[in-house]
C-alpha positions in Angstrom: -0.4 -12.9 6.3 -3.1 -10.8 7.7 -2.5 -7.0 7.4 -4.0 -6.7 10.9 -1.1 -8.5 12.5 1.6 -7.2 10.1 4.7 -5.4 11.4 8.1 -5.0 9.9 11.3 -5.4 12.0 9.1 -5.0 15.2 9.4 -1.3 14.7 7.3 -0.3 11.8 3.6 -1.1 11.2 0.8 0.0 8.9 -1.5 2.2 10.9 -4.9 0.7 11.7 -6.7 3.5 9.9 -4.9 2.6 6.7 -5.4 -1.1 6.7 -9.0 -1.0 5.4 -8.0 1.0 2.3 -5.2 -1.5 1.5 -7.6 -4.5 2.0 -10.3 -2.8 -0.2 -7.7 -2.1 -2.9 -6.3 -5.7 -3.0 -9.5 -7.6 -2.4 -12.2 -5.3 -4.0 -10.1 -3.3 -6.3 -11.2 0.1 -4.9 -8.9 3.0 -5.7 -7.1 4.3 -2.5 -6.2 7.8 -1.6 -3.1 9.7 -2.9 -0.6 8.5 -0.4 -1.4 4.8 -1.0 -1.6 5.3 -4.8 2.0 6.6 -4.6 3.1 3.6 -2.5 1.3 1.2 -4.9 2.9 2.9 -7.9 6.3 2.6 -6.3 6.8 6.3 -6.4 8.7 6.9 -3.2 9.2 10.7 -3.6 5.4 11.1 -4.2 4.6 8.9 -1.2 6.9 11.0 1.0 5.4 14.2 -0.2 1.9 12.9 0.5 2.5 11.2 3.8 1.5 12.5 7.2 3.8 12.1 10.2 2.6 8.6 11.1 2.7 7.3 7.6 6.2 8.7 6.8 7.6 7.0 9.9 6.1 3.7 8.8 6.9 3.8 5.1 9.3 0.8 5.4 6.3 -1.3 6.6 4.2 -0.3 3.5 7.1 -1.1 1.1 7.8 -4.4 2.8 4.1 -5.4 2.9 3.6 -4.8 -0.8 6.9 -6.4 -1.8 6.4 -9.6 0.2 2.7 -10.1 0.6 0.6 -8.2 -2.0 -0.1 -9.8 -5.3 2.7 -8.7 -7.7 0.2 -7.8 -10.3 -1.4 -5.1 -8.1 1.6 -2.9 -7.4 4.9 -1.6 -8.7 3.9 0.9 -11.4 1.0 3.2 -12.4 0.2 0.8 -15.2 -0.1 -2.2 -12.9 -2.4 -0.2 -10.6 -4.6 0.9 -13.4 -4.8 -2.7 -14.8 -5.5 -4.1 -11.3 -8.3 -1.6 -10.8 -9.8 -2.3 -14.3 -9.9 -6.0 -13.8 -12.7 -6.2 -11.3 -13.9 -9.6 -10.4 
């Protein structure tokens, strides 16, 4: 599944401006900004607090994308994120 064509329930999508950061995190293990870190760490209240209007409306798309398409080792807790970032190829 390409993140460029990804949408959830035909109503939610990851904004184009955020797709590069997700790709860089998953493929190159580059640390993303605060909002994406909160999503990756599965910290919903932090993600909501850091989201702008566009990202908060599309939060279901982020959750669904990471749950269904991202490697399970790269998201779900702060520990998983730190380990993922430390295991550069």
